[in-house]
Each structure stands twice: as structure tokens, then as C-alpha cells.
C-alpha positions as CSV (number, residue, x, y, z in Angstrom):
1,X,81.1,-153.0,-43.5
2,X,77.6,-154.1,-44.4
3,X,78.1,-153.3,-48.1
4,X,81.4,-155.1,-48.2
5,X,80.2,-158.2,-46.5
6,X,77.1,-158.3,-48.7
7,X,79.3,-158.7,-51.8
8,X,80.5,-162.1,-50.8
9,X,78.3,-163.9,-53.4
10,X,80.2,-164.0,-56.7
11,X,77.9,-163.4,-59.6
12,X,77.5,-162.7,-63.3
13,X,75.6,-159.4,-62.7
14,X,74.4,-157.4,-59.8
15,X,72.1,-154.5,-60.4
16,X,70.9,-152.1,-57.8
17,X,67.6,-153.4,-56.6
18,X,65.5,-153.8,-53.4
19,X,65.9,-156.9,-51.4
20,X,63.5,-159.6,-52.5
21,X,62.4,-163.0,-51.2
22,X,64.1,-165.9,-53.0
23,X,63.1,-169.6,-53.1
24,X,64.5,-172.6,-54.9
25,X,62.4,-173.9,-57.7
26,X,62.4,-177.7,-58.2
27,X,61.3,-179.2,-61.5
28,X,62.4,-182.5,-62.9
29,X,62.5,-181.4,-66.6
30,X,64.5,-178.2,-65.7
31,X,67.0,-180.0,-63.6
32,X,67.6,-182.6,-66.3
33,X,68.1,-179.9,-68.9
34,X,70.6,-178.0,-66.6
35,X,72.5,-181.3,-66.0
36,X,72.8,-182.0,-69.8
37,X,73.7,-178.4,-70.6
38,X,76.4,-178.1,-68.0
39,X,78.0,-181.6,-68.1
40,X,80.6,-180.9,-70.8
41,X,81.5,-177.6,-69.2
42,X,81.8,-179.2,-65.8
43,X,84.1,-181.8,-67.2
44,X,86.1,-179.2,-69.0
45,X,86.6,-177.5,-65.7
46,X,88.1,-180.7,-64.3
47,X,85.1,-181.2,-61.9
48,X,82.7,-184.1,-61.5
49,X,79.1,-183.8,-62.8
50,X,78.1,-185.8,-59.8
51,X,79.4,-183.1,-57.4
52,X,78.2,-179.9,-59.2
53,X,74.6,-178.7,-59.0
54,X,72.9,-176.1,-61.1
55,X,69.9,-174.8,-59.1
56,X,67.0,-172.5,-60.2
57,X,66.1,-169.6,-57.9
58,X,62.8,-167.8,-58.1
59,X,63.8,-164.2,-58.7
60,X,63.0,-162.0,-61.7
61,X,66.3,-160.3,-61.8
62,X,68.9,-161.3,-64.4
63,X,71.5,-162.9,-62.3
64,X,73.5,-166.1,-61.5
65,X,75.9,-166.7,-58.7
66,X,78.0,-169.1,-56.6
67,X,78.3,-168.8,-52.8
68,X,80.3,-171.8,-51.7
69,X,80.9,-175.4,-52.6
70,X,80.1,-176.5,-56.1
71,X,76.6,-175.1,-56.6
72,X,75.6,-172.7,-59.3
73,X,72.4,-170.7,-58.7
74,X,70.5,-169.2,-61.7
75,X,67.7,-166.7,-61.3
76,X,64.4,-167.4,-63.1
77,X,64.7,-163.9,-64.6
78,X,67.9,-164.9,-66.4
79,X,66.1,-167.9,-68.0
80,X,63.2,-165.6,-69.1
81,X,65.7,-163.2,-70.7
82,X,67.8,-165.8,-72.5
83,X,67.0,-166.7,-76.1
84,X,68.6,-170.1,-76.3
85,X,70.5,-172.8,-74.4
86,X,73.9,-171.6,-75.6
87,X,73.4,-168.2,-73.8
88,X,72.8,-170.0,-70.5
89,X,75.8,-172.3,-71.1
90,X,77.9,-169.1,-71.3
91,X,76.6,-168.0,-67.9
92,X,77.1,-171.5,-66.4
93,X,80.7,-171.5,-67.7
94,X,81.3,-168.1,-66.0
95,X,80.1,-169.4,-62.7
96,X,82.1,-172.5,-63.0
97,X,85.1,-170.2,-63.6
98,X,84.5,-168.8,-60.1
99,X,84.4,-172.3,-58.6
100,X,87.4,-173.7,-60.5
101,X,89.5,-170.6,-59.7
102,X,88.6,-170.8,-56.0
103,X,87.2,-167.3,-55.9
104,X,84.9,-167.9,-52.9
105,X,87.8,-169.2,-50.8
106,X,89.9,-166.2,-51.9
107,X,87.3,-163.6,-50.9
108,X,89.1,-163.2,-47.5
109,X,92.1,-161.8,-49.5
110,X,89.9,-159.0,-50.8
111,X,88.1,-158.3,-47.5
112,X,91.2,-158.2,-45.3
113,X,92.7,-155.0,-46.8
114,X,89.3,-153.4,-47.0
115,X,88.7,-154.1,-43.3
116,X,92.1,-152.7,-42.5
117,X,91.3,-149.4,-44.3
118,X,87.9,-149.2,-42.6
119,X,89.3,-149.9,-39.1
120,X,92.0,-147.3,-39.5
121,X,89.4,-144.7,-40.5
122,X,87.4,-145.6,-37.4
123,X,90.5,-145.0,-35.2
124,X,91.4,-141.7,-37.0
125,X,87.8,-140.5,-37.0
126,X,87.4,-141.2,-33.3
127,X,90.7,-139.4,-32.5
128,X,89.5,-136.4,-34.5
129,X,86.2,-136.3,-32.7
130,X,87.9,-136.6,-29.3
131,X,90.2,-133.7,-30.3
132,X,87.1,-131.5,-30.7
133,X,86.5,-131.8,-34.5
134,X,83.3,-133.8,-35.0
135,X,83.0,-132.6,-38.6
136,X,86.5,-133.7,-39.4
137,X,85.9,-137.1,-37.7
138,X,82.8,-137.7,-39.7
139,X,84.6,-136.8,-42.9
140,X,87.4,-139.3,-42.1
141,X,84.8,-142.0,-41.4
142,X,83.0,-141.4,-44.6
143,X,86.2,-141.3,-46.7
144,X,87.4,-144.5,-45.0
145,X,84.2,-146.3,-45.8
146,X,84.4,-145.2,-49.4
147,X,88.0,-146.2,-49.7
148,X,87.3,-149.6,-48.1
149,X,84.4,-150.3,-50.5
150,X,86.5,-149.2,-53.5
151,X,89.3,-151.5,-52.5
152,X,87.0,-154.5,-52.3
153,X,85.1,-153.6,-55.5
154,X,88.5,-153.5,-57.4
155,X,89.2,-157.0,-56.1
156,X,85.9,-158.4,-57.2
157,X,86.2,-156.8,-60.7
158,X,89.5,-158.6,-61.2
159,X,87.8,-161.9,-60.1
160,X,84.9,-161.3,-62.5
161,X,87.3,-160.6,-65.4
162,X,89.3,-163.8,-64.5
163,X,86.1,-165.8,-64.4
164,X,85.2,-164.5,-67.9
165,X,88.6,-165.7,-69.3
166,X,88.2,-169.0,-67.6
167,X,84.7,-169.4,-69.0
168,X,86.0,-168.8,-72.5
169,X,88.6,-171.6,-72.0
170,X,85.9,-174.0,-70.7
171,X,83.6,-173.3,-73.6
172,X,86.5,-174.0,-76.0
173,X,87.6,-177.2,-74.3
174,X,84.0,-178.4,-74.2
175,X,83.6,-177.7,-78.0
176,X,80.8,-175.2,-77.3
177,X,80.6,-171.9,-79.2
178,X,81.0,-168.7,-77.2
179,X,78.4,-166.9,-79.4
180,X,75.8,-167.2,-76.7
181,X,78.2,-165.9,-74.1
182,X,78.7,-162.7,-76.1
183,X,75.0,-162.4,-77.0
184,X,74.1,-162.5,-73.4
185,X,76.6,-159.8,-72.4
186,X,75.1,-157.6,-75.2
187,X,71.7,-158.2,-73.7
188,X,73.0,-157.0,-70.3
189,X,74.5,-154.0,-72.0
190,X,71.1,-153.2,-73.6
191,X,69.5,-153.6,-70.2
192,X,71.9,-151.1,-68.7
193,X,71.0,-148.5,-71.4
194,X,67.3,-149.1,-70.9
195,X,67.7,-148.6,-67.1
196,X,69.4,-145.3,-67.7
197,X,72.9,-146.5,-66.7
198,X,74.6,-144.5,-69.4
199,X,77.1,-142.7,-67.1
200,X,78.1,-145.5,-64.7
201,X,81.2,-145.0,-62.7
202,X,83.2,-148.2,-63.6
203,X,85.1,-148.0,-60.3
204,X,82.0,-148.1,-58.2
205,X,80.9,-151.5,-59.7
206,X,81.5,-155.0,-58.4
207,X,81.8,-156.2,-62.1
208,X,83.4,-154.8,-65.2
209,X,80.8,-153.0,-67.4
210,X,79.1,-155.3,-69.9
211,X,80.6,-153.3,-72.8
212,X,84.1,-153.8,-71.5
213,X,83.5,-157.5,-71.1
214,X,82.3,-157.8,-74.7
215,X,85.3,-156.0,-76.0
216,X,87.7,-158.1,-73.9
217,X,86.2,-161.4,-74.8
218,X,85.2,-161.0,-78.5
219,X,88.7,-161.8,-79.9
220,X,89.3,-164.7,-77.6
221,X,85.9,-166.3,-78.3
222,X,86.0,-165.7,-82.1
223,X,89.4,-167.4,-82.3
224,X,88.2,-170.6,-80.6
225,X,87.8,-173.6,-82.9
226,X,84.3,-174.0,-81.4
227,X,83.2,-170.5,-82.5
228,X,81.3,-171.8,-85.6
229,X,80.0,-174.9,-83.9
230,X,76.2,-174.8,-84.3
231,X,74.1,-174.9,-81.2
232,X,72.4,-178.1,-80.3
233,X,68.9,-177.9,-81.8
234,X,67.7,-180.6,-79.3
235,X,69.0,-178.5,-76.3
236,X,67.4,-175.3,-77.7
237,X,64.0,-177.1,-78.1
238,X,64.2,-178.3,-74.5
239,X,65.3,-174.9,-73.3
240,X,62.3,-173.2,-75.0
241,X,60.0,-175.8,-73.3
242,X,61.5,-175.1,-69.9
243,X,61.3,-171.3,-70.5
244,X,57.6,-171.5,-71.4
245,X,56.6,-173.7,-68.4
246,X,58.7,-171.4,-66.1
247,X,56.9,-168.3,-67.3
248,X,53.5,-170.1,-66.9
249,X,54.5,-171.0,-63.3
250,X,56.2,-167.8,-62.2
251,X,54.5,-165.0,-64.0
252,X,51.0,-163.7,-63.4
253,X,48.6,-165.7,-65.6
254,X,47.5,-162.6,-67.5
255,X,51.1,-161.8,-68.5
256,X,51.6,-165.4,-69.6
257,X,48.5,-165.5,-71.7
258,X,49.5,-162.3,-73.4
259,X,52.9,-163.7,-74.2
260,X,51.3,-167.0,-75.4
261,X,47.8,-166.2,-76.8
262,X,45.5,-169.0,-77.8
263,X,46.3,-168.2,-81.5
264,X,49.7,-169.7,-80.8
265,X,49.4,-173.5,-81.1
266,X,53.0,-174.4,-80.6
267,X,54.1,-176.9,-77.9
268,X,55.7,-174.1,-76.0
269,X,52.4,-172.1,-75.9
270,X,50.3,-175.1,-74.8
271,X,52.9,-175.7,-72.0
272,X,52.8,-172.1,-70.8
273,X,49.1,-171.9,-70.9
274,X,48.6,-175.2,-69.1
275,X,50.5,-173.8,-66.1
276,X,48.9,-170.3,-66.4
277,X,45.4,-171.6,-66.4
278,X,46.1,-174.0,-63.6
279,X,47.6,-171.2,-61.5
280,X,44.6,-169.0,-62.3
281,X,42.2,-171.6,-61.1
282,X,40.7,-172.8,-64.5
283,X,41.2,-176.6,-64.3
284,X,39.1,-177.3,-67.5
285,X,41.2,-175.0,-69.6
286,X,44.4,-176.3,-68.0
287,X,43.3,-179.8,-68.7
288,X,42.6,-179.0,-72.3
289,X,46.1,-177.6,-72.8
290,X,47.7,-180.7,-71.1
291,X,45.6,-182.9,-73.4
292,X,46.9,-181.0,-76.4
293,X,50.5,-181.7,-75.2
294,X,49.8,-185.4,-74.7
295,X,48.2,-185.6,-78.1
296,X,51.4,-184.3,-79.6
297,X,53.6,-186.6,-77.5
298,X,51.6,-189.3,-75.7
299,X,54.5,-190.7,-73.7
300,X,56.4,-187.6,-72.8
301,X,56.9,-187.9,-69.1
302,X,56.8,-184.2,-68.4
303,X,53.5,-183.7,-70.3
304,X,52.1,-186.6,-68.3
305,X,53.4,-185.0,-65.1
306,X,51.6,-181.7,-65.7
307,X,48.4,-183.6,-66.6
308,X,48.6,-185.6,-63.4
309,X,49.5,-182.5,-61.3
310,X,46.5,-180.6,-62.7
311,X,44.1,-183.5,-61.9
312,X,45.6,-184.0,-58.4
313,X,45.4,-180.3,-57.4
314,X,42.0,-180.0,-58.9
315,X,40.6,-182.6,-56.5
316,X,40.8,-185.7,-58.8
317,X,43.7,-187.8,-57.3
318,X,42.4,-191.1,-58.5
319,X,42.3,-189.8,-62.1
320,X,45.9,-188.4,-61.6
321,X,47.3,-191.9,-60.9
322,X,47.4,-193.1,-64.5
323,X,49.5,-190.3,-66.0
324,X,51.7,-189.9,-62.9
325,X,52.4,-193.6,-62.7
326,X,53.5,-193.7,-66.4
327,X,55.6,-190.5,-65.9
328,X,57.3,-192.1,-62.9
329,X,58.0,-195.4,-64.7
330,X,59.3,-193.7,-67.9
331,X,61.7,-191.6,-65.9
332,X,62.9,-194.6,-63.8
333,X,61.3,-193.1,-60.7
334,X,62.7,-189.6,-61.0
335,X,62.4,-188.3,-57.4
336,X,60.4,-185.2,-57.9
337,X,57.9,-186.9,-60.2
338,X,57.7,-189.9,-57.9
339,X,57.0,-187.6,-55.0
340,X,54.0,-186.2,-56.8
341,X,52.8,-189.7,-57.7
342,X,53.2,-190.7,-54.0
343,X,51.2,-187.7,-53.0
344,X,48.4,-188.7,-55.4
345,X,48.3,-192.2,-54.0
346,X,47.9,-190.9,-50.5
347,X,45.3,-188.3,-51.6
348,X,43.0,-191.0,-53.0
349,X,42.4,-192.0,-49.3
350,X,42.3,-195.6,-50.5
351,X,44.1,-197.8,-48.0
352,X,45.2,-200.3,-50.7
353,X,47.4,-197.5,-52.2
354,X,49.4,-197.0,-49.0
355,X,52.0,-199.8,-49.6
356,X,52.7,-198.5,-53.1
357,X,53.0,-194.9,-51.8
358,X,55.5,-196.0,-49.2
359,X,57.6,-197.8,-51.8
360,X,57.6,-194.8,-54.2
361,X,58.3,-192.2,-51.5
362,X,61.1,-194.3,-49.9
363,X,62.8,-194.4,-53.3
364,X,62.3,-190.7,-53.8
365,X,64.0,-189.7,-50.5
366,X,66.8,-192.2,-51.1
367,X,67.7,-190.7,-54.4
368,X,66.9,-187.0,-53.5
369,X,67.5,-186.6,-49.8
370,X,67.0,-182.8,-49.8
371,X,63.3,-182.9,-50.7
372,X,61.2,-181.7,-47.7
373,X,57.9,-182.4,-49.5
374,X,58.8,-186.0,-50.0
375,X,59.7,-186.4,-46.3
376,X,56.3,-184.8,-45.4
377,X,54.5,-187.3,-47.6
378,X,56.5,-190.2,-46.3
379,X,55.7,-189.1,-42.8
380,X,52.0,-189.1,-43.7
381,X,52.3,-192.7,-45.0
382,X,53.9,-193.8,-41.7
383,X,51.2,-192.0,-39.7
384,X,48.5,-193.8,-41.7
385,X,50.2,-197.1,-41.0
386,X,50.4,-196.4,-37.3
387,X,54.2,-196.2,-37.3
388,X,54.5,-193.2,-35.1
389,X,58.2,-193.4,-34.5
390,X,59.1,-193.3,-38.2
391,X,56.5,-190.6,-38.8
392,X,58.3,-188.5,-36.2
393,X,61.7,-189.3,-37.8
394,X,60.3,-188.1,-41.2
395,X,59.1,-184.9,-39.5
396,X,62.6,-184.4,-38.1
397,X,64.2,-184.9,-41.5
398,X,61.9,-182.3,-43.0
399,X,62.4,-179.8,-40.2
400,X,66.2,-180.1,-40.5
401,X,66.0,-179.4,-44.2
402,X,63.7,-176.4,-43.8
403,X,65.7,-174.7,-41.1
404,X,63.5,-175.5,-38.1
405,X,66.0,-177.0,-35.5
406,X,63.5,-176.8,-32.6
407,X,61.0,-179.1,-34.4
408,X,63.9,-181.3,-35.7
409,X,65.3,-181.8,-32.2
410,X,62.0,-182.5,-30.5
411,X,60.8,-184.9,-33.2
412,X,64.1,-186.8,-33.5
413,X,64.2,-187.3,-29.7
414,X,60.6,-188.5,-29.7
415,X,61.3,-190.8,-32.6
416,X,64.2,-192.4,-30.7
417,X,61.9,-193.5,-27.9
418,X,59.9,-195.7,-30.4
419,X,62.8,-197.0,-32.5
420,X,65.1,-200.0,-31.8
421,X,68.2,-198.7,-30.1
422,X,71.3,-198.6,-32.3
423,X,69.2,-199.4,-35.4
424,X,69.9,-197.4,-38.6
425,X,66.8,-195.3,-38.0
426,X,67.6,-194.7,-34.3
427,X,71.2,-193.6,-35.1
428,X,69.8,-191.2,-37.8
429,X,67.4,-189.8,-35.3
430,X,70.2,-189.3,-32.8
431,X,72.3,-187.5,-35.4
432,X,69.5,-185.1,-36.3
433,X,68.8,-184.4,-32.6
434,X,72.5,-183.7,-31.8
435,X,72.9,-181.4,-34.9
436,X,69.7,-179.6,-34.2
437,X,70.5,-179.1,-30.5
438,X,74.0,-177.7,-31.5
439,X,72.3,-175.3,-33.8
440,X,69.9,-174.2,-31.1
441,X,72.8,-173.8,-28.6
442,X,74.8,-171.7,-31.0
443,X,71.8,-169.5,-31.7
444,X,71.3,-168.9,-28.0
445,X,75.0,-168.0,-27.5
446,X,74.8,-165.6,-30.4
447,X,71.8,-163.9,-28.9
448,X,73.6,-163.3,-25.6
449,X,76.6,-161.5,-27.2
């Protein structure tokens, strides 16, 4: 059943590929863009923008998916492949279709009959083997596994087609053209041809083939009143910035510099090269690119952020304070930018900066609780102040977010000793300790089965 269970994540596209490590990429500018791109679609879906999150995953494959709840995950490879914001909006609309249609909850309906087929094949196969026919038993087992997988794949193909239709409705209701949606499917179709997938068995896929999806959706999307609505030039400009900085951050520097040579003096090229040079360990060149960005837009918070980040990580935290403070203030203390600013304040090793660092970092974790790095920096502030109990509580918070229940439980219990009993912080430490201990106990029970 491994293949069937692995298909629980609903997605835009799944191509055969080896397993790869994935990590969440946090970036203030990217998250602001995703929020603005998705808001009208989320509202068209009857959902609240406050409850739906669009998260970037570091993975070079072209994919997007939902697993549960109201979170859409987009691979960095999809952003690199997309040409404009409208194409990504089509992908987001598709994933919102899965959420709105309750497809994750309904997965059990697809798994149940597949399991029934598989279990029956196990019983029949075992009976054949017991009757003295190992070859026949093996054949029954193989056929049963194939039938079970086919049953589940047929179910997921229906869900994908339904999500496409729902996405078309969301795009229309939001007044957003479906051109990008079709364009992206055509990109996927071209990728299938380039990969040699010219004779794909449509019944062995978890998704309808891209060509089928284009044919099915074209008429619906073209009939929408929003079909000829022009794309937002502002969103497209922001998308190209995010795409450039993402390539600079994710790709190997040589690859980025080939894509954005120094002869290219656009804002996007400066942005990509700033990250590429910084990643490659050339702070002077990275600084020069950041200066070019700031010369073009002196008060752009994201240009100030990269300038401060380069200075901070090049060993000049004091110099980083000016751009990072301005970026923090312009964005009204955006948590990710504020966390970098708080880090820079601590890194100066100037005791007079500790009070400001605490203020900034407390605001950051209050507005973005799931930020392990902010908790680490806040714990450092408390340690420098001699507040051991709150330093331990910050460590517990960070450990609970990073999947380390042992450290979370130990640190939370140690924090409770130094905190006033029944205070807000003491109760929070108790909650973390209990949750972490329950996780540890469940893990031990699972290991004994």
C-alpha cells in the first residue's frame, strides 16, 4: 500500500522523480506577494484570507500541493518556470479548489475501496500459496496491487479534474483571466514532451494529462467575462523581482550569473546578482549590487533588507543597523525583517542595543509565532540579560516548532522552575512540556508495536 498512501497529498502535478529534501523558504517580500495574488481567489472560494496561507517550498520540481487544513504549498521550481503572476494565480486557484471541495477529507473514500481490493488479493494469494501454487499466489498479489493502485488513481484523477473546474470558477468570480492557467498547463505539456513522456498511459497517472486538461478547460475559460482582463502590471513586476531573488538564493551562483549577466542592468538582474554574489562569498560585489538597487529606489524596504543582510552576514552588524532599522519601520515591523534587525542588534555586542533587540524580537514572535529563528534570537537576548527562565522558555518554543520534543520538554520544565507559578509564561511552559511529553510517549508506544 506504500504507493497508495504516498498519494495522499493533492497536487497540480506529480512527475516521477527521486525523493528530495524539502524545506520551507521564508521571505517577507515573497509572502506579501503571495498574499496579494491569492486574496481575491481566496475570497472567491468563500474562505478568509486570514486563515489561508501560501507557503514556498525549496524544491526545483514544478509542483504545488495541499495536504490538510488551508495551506497551499508551492515549489520554488514552479516559480522559476512561471512567466508571470497570472500563471501562478491559476495554480493557486487549482489548489484552493482542492481545499474548497474538501478533497483532503474525502481521500478516505478513495483509499477504502483500494484497500479492500488489496486485502482481498492478499487473502486469495495466501490461499493459493497454501494450496501449493506459489507462482499463482504471487500473480494474484501482483494483480491485486495493480488493481488497488488503479482504483485509487482513478479517484484522484476525478478530484484533479474537479479542482480544475472549481479553479476556473474562482478565477471568473475574482475577475482574473484564466489565460495564465492555460499557459501553465501548456508549459507542463511541453515539459512532458521534453522528458520523453509521449506514450504515457493515462490510466496510470494520478492526474489527467496536461493536454486533456487544456482541452477541457479552454472553452470554459475563454467564455469567462474575465478572459480579456489584462494582467496586473504591478503584480507582474513584483513577481519578476521575487523570481529573480529566488533564483539568486536557490540556484548555484554560476547558474544565476549566467542567467543575469552583468550586461543586464535591470532591477531584476541586480537583485539576482546581489543574492548570488552574497551566496558565493563576494561581499564587495554583493554590496555593489545592493547599492544599485537602493540607488534606484532608496526607500524600498526589501532592497534595504538585502543591503542589511549582506552587511550583517559579512561581519559588519553595526553598519547593517541603518538599512535594517529603516526596512523594519517602513514595513511596520514585518516579523521576518524585524527578526533580522534584532539579530543585527545582538551581533553588535553592544549592551546598549539589547533593550531594543528585545522589543523588536518580542513583536516579531507575537506577530509570527512560527518563527524558530526569532525565538532563538529572543532566547539569546534573555540569556544576555541573565533571565535564564525565559531563555529556556524561548528554547522550548523553538524546539517545539522544529520537531524536537525531547529538548522542548526538558527546557519547558526547567523554565517552569524559574517562572512565577500560574503566570502567563509559566502556563505556556507547562503547555509545551505536556505536549512534548505526549509526543515522546506516543513515539515510544509506536516503537514498541
